[in-house]
C-alpha positions as CSV (number, residue, x, y, z in Angstrom):
1,M,0.0,0.2,0.0
2,T,1.2,3.7,-0.7
3,I,-0.7,5.8,1.3
4,K,0.9,9.2,1.8
5,R,-0.4,12.1,4.3
6,G,-0.1,15.2,3.2
7,K,-0.8,18.8,4.9
8,N,-4.2,19.2,6.7
9,N,-5.4,15.8,7.0
10,V,-5.4,15.1,3.4
11,V,-4.4,11.5,2.8
12,Y,-3.1,10.4,-1.0
13,V,-4.6,6.8,-2.1
14,N,-3.9,4.8,-5.6
15,T,-6.5,2.0,-4.6
16,T,-9.8,1.6,-3.7
17,E,-9.0,-0.6,-1.0
18,E,-6.6,2.1,0.4
19,E,-9.7,4.4,0.3
20,M,-11.7,1.7,2.5
21,V,-8.3,1.6,5.1
22,V,-8.4,5.3,5.4
23,I,-12.0,5.4,5.8
24,A,-11.3,2.7,8.9
25,E,-8.4,5.1,10.5
26,I,-10.8,7.9,10.4
27,V,-13.6,5.9,12.6
28,E,-10.4,4.7,14.7
29,R,-9.0,7.9,14.8
30,K,-12.3,10.1,15.5
31,Q,-11.0,12.9,12.9
32,H,-12.0,13.9,9.4
33,A,-9.5,13.6,6.5
34,T,-9.6,14.7,2.8
35,I,-9.3,11.7,0.2
36,K,-7.5,12.2,-2.6
37,Q,-6.3,10.3,-5.8
38,H,-3.0,10.3,-6.7
39,G,-3.3,12.9,-9.5
40,A,-6.6,14.2,-9.1
41,K,-7.1,17.6,-8.8
42,K,-10.1,17.6,-5.6
43,G,-10.0,15.1,-3.0
44,V,-13.3,14.3,-0.8
45,L,-13.8,15.0,2.5
46,V,-14.7,12.3,4.8
47,D,-15.9,13.2,8.4
48,L,-16.2,10.9,11.1
49,Y,-20.5,10.5,10.8
50,S,-20.1,9.5,6.9
51,A,-17.0,7.3,7.6
52,S,-18.5,5.1,10.1
53,A,-21.9,4.9,8.4
54,I,-19.7,3.2,5.6
55,M,-17.8,1.0,7.6
56,N,-20.8,-0.2,9.6
57,V,-22.6,-1.3,6.3
58,Y,-19.4,-2.4,4.4
59,N,-18.5,-5.0,7.4
60,H,-22.1,-6.6,7.4
61,L,-21.5,-7.3,3.4
62,S,-20.3,-10.6,1.7
63,P,-16.9,-10.3,0.1
64,E,-18.8,-10.0,-3.5
65,S,-20.9,-7.0,-2.3
66,Q,-17.8,-5.3,-0.8
67,A,-15.8,-5.6,-4.0
68,K,-18.9,-3.9,-5.3
69,M,-19.3,-1.4,-2.9
70,R,-15.6,-0.3,-3.1
71,S,-16.0,-0.3,-6.6
72,V,-18.0,3.2,-6.7
73,P,-17.2,6.6,-5.5
74,I,-16.9,7.6,-1.9
75,G,-19.8,10.3,-1.9
76,L,-22.0,7.2,-3.5
77,R,-20.6,4.8,-0.9
78,A,-21.9,7.6,2.0
79,D,-25.4,7.9,-0.3
80,I,-25.7,3.9,0.2
81,A,-24.4,3.8,3.5
82,F,-27.1,6.4,4.8
83,R,-29.8,4.9,2.8
84,V,-29.3,1.5,4.1
85,L,-28.8,2.4,8.0
86,A,-32.2,4.7,7.2
87,H,-33.9,1.9,5.9
88,Q,-33.0,-0.1,8.8
89,R,-35.2,1.6,11.0
């Protein structure tokens, strides 16, 4: 893995697996981070609330569904997670 940390909580990643590692670290450290793909102009700011929702849903998925969830952008992952959690109520 080549996760690189920059200034102001910016984290540079290469793969979606690394994105999930960073999201798990956000939950563990209880801090937000901006996740940015190497070479991208803009990153995605992920807060603790969104990261927690993503990880909660992700950890309950089958390996096949986890692979599908990793293939979508972070913003859509958060949207999916919040919809699933709202549906559980």
